[in-house]
C-alpha positions as CSV (number, residue, x, y, z in Angstrom):
1,M,21.1,30.6,13.9
2,I,23.2,30.3,10.8
3,P,26.7,30.6,11.4
4,Y,28.5,33.3,8.7
5,P,30.0,33.2,7.1
6,I,28.4,30.1,5.3
7,E,31.3,27.9,4.5
8,V,31.1,26.4,0.7
9,L,33.1,23.4,-0.8
10,I,32.9,23.3,-4.8
11,V,33.5,19.9,-6.6
12,D,34.0,20.6,-10.0
13,D,36.9,19.3,-12.6
14,S,36.5,22.0,-14.8
15,P,39.1,24.6,-14.2
16,S,36.6,27.4,-16.0
17,S,33.9,26.4,-13.9
18,Q,35.8,26.1,-10.9
19,E,37.0,30.0,-11.4
20,L,33.6,31.3,-12.3
21,L,31.9,29.1,-8.9
22,S,34.6,30.5,-7.0
23,F,34.0,34.1,-8.3
24,I,30.5,33.9,-7.6
25,I,31.1,32.8,-4.1
26,K,33.6,35.3,-3.2
27,S,31.1,37.9,-4.5
28,D,28.7,37.8,-1.6
29,P,30.1,38.6,2.2
30,E,28.0,35.9,4.1
31,L,29.6,33.0,1.8
32,A,33.2,32.0,2.1
33,L,34.9,29.3,-0.1
34,Q,36.3,26.7,2.0
35,A,38.0,24.6,-0.6
36,C,37.8,23.6,-4.4
37,V,38.4,20.4,-5.6
38,K,38.5,18.5,-8.8
39,N,36.9,14.9,-8.1
40,E,34.5,13.1,-5.7
41,K,37.1,11.5,-3.9
42,M,39.2,14.7,-2.9
43,G,35.3,16.0,-2.3
44,L,35.0,13.1,0.3
45,D,38.4,13.8,2.1
46,C,37.2,17.4,2.2
47,L,33.9,16.7,3.7
48,K,35.3,14.8,6.4
49,R,38.1,17.3,7.5
50,L,36.5,20.2,6.8
51,A,32.8,19.9,7.5
52,P,31.7,22.7,5.1
53,A,28.0,23.8,5.2
54,V,27.1,23.5,1.5
55,I,28.7,21.6,-1.1
56,V,28.1,22.5,-4.7
57,I,29.2,20.1,-7.1
58,N,29.3,19.8,-11.0
59,S,26.1,17.6,-12.1
60,A,28.0,16.5,-14.9
61,L,30.4,15.0,-13.1
62,A,28.4,13.4,-10.4
63,A,26.2,11.7,-13.1
64,R,29.5,9.5,-14.4
65,D,29.3,7.6,-11.5
66,R,25.1,7.7,-11.5
67,F,25.3,10.1,-8.7
68,K,27.1,7.6,-6.3
69,A,29.0,10.1,-5.0
70,I,26.1,12.1,-3.7
71,H,24.8,9.2,-1.9
72,Y,28.3,8.7,-0.4
73,Y,28.5,11.9,0.9
74,M,24.9,11.8,2.6
75,Q,25.8,8.6,4.1
76,T,29.3,9.8,5.2
77,K,27.8,13.3,6.9
78,P,24.7,14.6,5.6
79,T,25.1,18.1,4.2
80,S,23.2,20.3,1.9
81,I,24.1,19.4,-1.5
82,I,23.4,22.0,-4.7
83,A,24.2,20.2,-8.2
84,I,25.2,22.6,-10.9
85,C,24.3,21.9,-14.5
86,D,25.3,23.7,-18.0
87,N,22.0,23.8,-18.9
88,L,18.6,22.8,-18.0
89,L,17.7,21.9,-21.3
90,E,15.0,19.0,-22.3
91,K,17.8,16.5,-23.1
92,T,19.6,16.8,-19.3
93,L,16.5,17.3,-17.4
94,A,16.1,13.5,-16.7
95,S,20.0,13.3,-15.8
96,N,19.7,16.6,-13.8
97,F,16.8,15.6,-11.9
98,Q,18.5,11.9,-10.7
99,A,20.7,14.5,-8.6
100,I,17.7,15.5,-6.4
101,C,16.7,11.9,-6.3
102,A,20.4,11.0,-5.0
103,G,20.0,13.5,-2.3
104,A,20.9,17.2,-3.7
105,I,18.4,19.4,-2.6
106,D,18.4,21.5,-5.7
107,V,19.9,21.7,-9.4
108,L,20.9,25.1,-10.8
109,E,22.0,26.7,-14.2
110,K,25.3,28.2,-14.2
111,P,26.6,31.0,-16.4
112,A,28.5,29.9,-19.7
113,S,31.0,32.4,-18.7
114,F,31.7,35.6,-17.1
115,K,30.1,37.2,-20.3
116,D,27.0,35.4,-20.4
117,P,23.9,38.2,-20.6
118,H,22.4,36.0,-17.8
119,Y,25.5,36.0,-15.5
120,A,23.9,38.2,-12.9
121,V,20.6,36.5,-13.0
122,H,22.3,32.9,-12.5
123,A,24.8,34.1,-10.3
124,Q,22.1,35.4,-7.7
125,A,20.2,32.2,-8.1
126,I,23.3,30.3,-7.1
127,I,23.8,32.5,-3.9
128,Q,20.4,32.5,-2.8
129,A,20.2,28.8,-3.1
130,I,23.2,28.2,-0.8
131,K,21.8,30.4,1.6
132,M,18.6,28.9,1.7
133,A,20.4,25.5,1.4
134,A,22.6,26.4,4.7
135,Q,19.3,26.9,6.6
136,V,18.9,23.0,6.6
137,K,19.4,21.2,9.9
138,W,20.7,17.9,8.9
139,P,20.5,15.0,11.8
140,S,23.8,14.9,14.2
141,Q,22.8,11.2,14.6
142,H,20.6,8.5,12.8
143,H,17.3,8.0,14.6
144,E,16.2,4.1,14.2
145,T,12.4,3.9,15.1
146,S,10.8,1.0,12.7
147,F,7.9,1.8,10.7
148,S,5.8,-0.8,12.7
149,T,6.3,0.8,15.7
150,L,5.4,4.4,14.2
151,A,2.3,3.1,12.6
152,A,1.0,1.7,15.8
153,A,1.7,4.8,17.2
154,A,-0.2,7.0,14.7
155,Q,-3.0,4.6,15.2
156,Q,-3.1,4.3,18.9
157,E,-3.1,8.2,19.0
158,A,-5.6,9.2,16.4
159,I,-8.1,6.3,15.9
160,E,-10.7,7.7,18.3
161,E,-10.9,10.9,16.2
162,F,-10.3,9.2,12.7
163,V,-12.7,6.6,13.0
164,K,-15.0,9.7,13.5
165,L,-14.3,11.2,10.0
166,P,-16.7,10.9,7.3
167,K,-15.7,9.4,3.8
168,I,-12.6,10.9,2.7
169,E,-12.8,12.0,-1.4
170,A,-9.5,14.0,-1.3
171,I,-6.2,14.3,-0.1
172,A,-3.7,17.4,-0.8
173,I,-0.3,17.7,-0.4
174,G,1.7,20.7,-0.6
175,A,5.7,20.5,-0.3
176,S,8.8,22.8,-1.3
177,L,12.4,22.1,-0.6
178,G,12.9,18.4,0.2
179,G,9.5,17.4,-1.1
180,P,10.4,15.0,-4.0
181,Q,12.2,12.5,-1.3
182,A,8.9,13.3,1.2
183,L,6.5,12.3,-1.2
184,G,8.4,9.3,-2.5
185,A,8.5,8.2,1.3
186,I,4.8,8.7,1.5
187,L,3.6,7.7,-1.7
188,S,5.8,4.1,-1.7
189,L,4.2,2.9,1.1
190,I,0.7,3.5,-0.2
191,P,-1.2,0.1,-1.8
192,K,-2.2,-0.1,-5.1
193,N,-6.2,0.5,-5.4
194,F,-6.2,3.1,-2.7
195,P,-9.7,4.6,-2.7
196,I,-8.6,8.1,-2.7
197,P,-7.1,10.5,-5.2
198,F,-4.1,12.7,-4.2
199,F,-3.5,16.3,-5.4
200,V,0.0,17.6,-5.2
201,V,1.8,21.2,-5.5
202,Q,5.2,20.7,-5.2
203,H,7.5,24.0,-5.3
204,I,10.5,22.8,-8.2
205,S,12.8,24.4,-10.5
206,A,11.4,25.1,-13.8
207,G,11.7,22.3,-16.0
208,F,12.0,19.4,-13.4
209,T,8.0,18.8,-12.7
210,K,8.0,15.8,-15.7
211,G,11.1,14.5,-14.0
212,L,9.3,14.2,-10.4
213,V,6.5,12.6,-12.1
214,D,8.2,10.0,-13.9
215,W,10.2,9.4,-10.5
216,L,7.5,9.1,-8.4
217,Q,5.6,6.5,-10.6
218,G,8.9,4.3,-10.2
219,M,8.4,4.5,-6.5
220,T,4.8,3.8,-6.1
221,S,2.3,1.7,-7.2
222,L,-0.3,4.2,-7.8
223,Q,-0.9,6.0,-11.3
224,V,1.2,9.4,-11.0
225,Q,0.4,12.0,-13.7
226,L,1.3,15.4,-14.2
227,T,-2.2,17.0,-14.6
228,K,-4.2,17.6,-17.6
229,D,-7.2,20.4,-17.5
230,R,-10.3,19.5,-17.1
231,T,-9.3,16.3,-15.9
232,F,-11.6,14.3,-13.6
233,A,-9.9,12.8,-10.7
234,K,-9.8,8.8,-10.5
235,P,-9.3,7.2,-7.0
236,G,-5.6,5.3,-6.4
237,S,-4.3,8.2,-8.6
238,V,-1.8,11.2,-8.2
239,Y,-2.2,14.3,-10.0
240,V,0.8,16.8,-9.8
241,A,0.5,20.5,-10.8
242,P,2.3,21.4,-13.6
243,E,4.5,24.5,-13.9
244,H,2.9,28.1,-13.9
245,F,-0.7,27.1,-13.5
246,H,-2.6,26.9,-9.6
247,M,-4.6,23.5,-9.5
248,E,-8.3,24.0,-8.2
249,I,-10.2,20.7,-7.7
250,R,-14.1,21.2,-8.2
251,K,-17.3,19.7,-7.7
252,G,-17.2,15.6,-9.1
253,G,-13.2,16.0,-8.7
254,L,-12.9,18.2,-12.0
255,I,-9.4,19.4,-11.9
256,R,-9.1,22.9,-13.3
257,L,-5.6,24.5,-14.3
258,V,-5.7,28.4,-13.8
259,D,-3.2,31.1,-14.6
260,S,-4.3,33.6,-12.2
261,L,-1.5,35.9,-10.5
262,P,1.2,34.2,-8.3
263,E,0.1,33.9,-5.0
264,K,3.2,34.8,-2.5
265,G,5.1,35.0,-5.7
266,I,4.8,31.3,-6.7
267,R,2.6,29.3,-9.3
268,P,1.5,26.6,-8.4
269,S,0.7,27.7,-5.0
270,V,-0.2,25.1,-2.3
271,G,-2.4,27.5,-0.8
272,H,-4.6,27.9,-3.9
273,L,-5.2,23.7,-3.9
274,F,-5.9,23.4,-0.2
275,R,-8.5,26.9,-0.7
276,S,-10.4,24.6,-3.5
277,I,-10.0,21.7,-1.3
278,A,-11.7,23.3,1.5
279,H,-14.3,24.6,-0.6
280,T,-15.1,21.7,-2.4
281,Y,-14.8,18.9,0.1
282,G,-15.1,20.5,3.5
283,S,-14.8,17.7,6.2
284,K,-14.3,15.0,3.5
285,G,-10.6,16.0,2.7
286,I,-7.3,15.7,3.9
287,G,-4.8,18.4,3.8
288,I,-0.9,17.6,4.5
289,I,2.1,20.2,4.5
290,L,5.5,18.9,3.7
291,T,9.1,19.9,4.3
292,G,9.8,23.6,2.7
293,M,10.8,27.0,3.1
294,G,8.2,29.9,3.5
295,K,4.9,30.4,4.4
296,D,2.6,28.8,1.2
297,G,-0.1,27.2,2.5
298,G,-0.3,27.5,6.0
299,E,-3.4,29.8,5.9
300,D,-5.3,27.9,3.3
301,L,-4.5,24.6,5.5
302,L,-6.4,26.5,8.4
303,K,-9.3,27.3,6.1
304,M,-9.5,23.3,5.8
305,K,-9.1,23.0,9.2
306,Q,-12.4,25.3,10.1
307,T,-14.2,23.3,7.2
308,G,-13.7,20.4,9.7
309,A,-11.0,18.8,7.3
310,L,-8.1,16.5,8.9
311,T,-5.1,18.6,8.6
312,I,-1.6,17.4,9.1
313,A,2.0,18.9,9.2
314,Q,5.4,16.7,8.6
315,D,7.5,16.9,11.8
316,P,10.8,18.5,12.3
317,L,12.9,15.3,12.6
318,T,11.9,14.1,9.3
319,S,11.5,17.8,7.4
320,L,14.5,18.6,5.1
321,L,13.4,22.3,6.0
322,F,11.0,22.9,8.7
323,G,9.6,26.0,7.5
324,M,5.9,25.4,5.8
325,P,5.2,22.9,8.5
326,K,6.3,25.4,11.4
327,E,4.1,28.2,9.8
328,A,1.4,25.6,9.8
329,I,1.5,24.6,13.6
330,A,2.5,28.2,14.5
331,I,-1.1,29.4,13.2
332,K,-3.0,26.4,14.6
333,A,-3.5,25.4,11.1
334,A,-2.4,21.9,11.6
335,K,-4.0,19.5,14.0
336,H,-1.7,17.0,14.0
337,V,2.1,16.7,13.6
338,M,3.7,13.5,12.2
339,S,6.6,11.7,10.7
340,L,6.4,10.7,6.7
341,Q,5.9,7.0,8.0
342,Q,3.1,8.2,10.5
343,I,1.6,10.0,7.8
344,A,1.5,6.9,5.3
345,A,0.3,4.5,8.3
346,L,-2.5,7.1,8.9
347,L,-3.5,7.1,5.5
348,K,-3.7,3.4,5.1
349,L,-5.8,3.2,8.2
350,I,-8.2,5.7,6.8
351,A,-8.5,3.9,3.8
352,K,-9.4,0.5,5.5
353,R,-12.2,1.9,7.6
354,P,-15.7,0.7,6.7
355,I,-18.0,3.7,6.4
């Protein structure tokens, strides 16, 4: 249960921005402004002394040292960090996405001023993001388990079942909050010339999908691309759903982007992707649901399982937010619960099987 009020630390070198963010936080009775400081060093001191639930940091300030402060905050005491920027224009997207790569769980646009016509929308988005960030449970200590140990465990526990699987032709992954880091952790361990295509739906702030694709490409030897309509999937490629479109995979690996209504208020929807994989591939598909908040994907992961597909949920220890995986487990949609390293080890094992 979240302790209220949620204590927030602001790290921002702009007096006007400090005033604006402070007012927004104080306007909600469930939030409390713990401290407001003007540089990263003072922020680190407050993090050690006050242990805030959430840190709100100016993205431009953090970018000056290439987001090393966010890295250092996370190494010192893992805490939910939200980066706030002046705008999400095309020229700033790459820089702002680096905040997520460094460890921030979201990047949001702040109102230009109290008179900004979009003030209420931006303020409410910031408040909701802080409340969601406070739900993240960070580990109190570092669990050190080698990849080789996890990989061996995955093989030992699952080999009898997996050896009986038909030839796998599609791997579908759905993720939300914390997804970029989770995807990077899995894909970085997948070797070049992997014989199966990946299809990914990641819930992410508007404008950041292209940045996600570029960042993932730097993490893996696989080909990562922002999906275009009527593309035919190729082995060893990662297809990321673009904003505002559901992604469907049809016969022959034909990818269609459809602008039908949002599902559970979301488009692209993880559930929409899983449903299409169940219909097209049946037992020849794999469905993986990763860290995130909400229930998107759970019901349709169950449909995949019912067609004979292998279904996996990320474990609570490695999930930044154990919402979507927890829902999938609760309705018995996920046949296996695994860490990110175990998932990668399993996928490599399946790819090596002689069929």
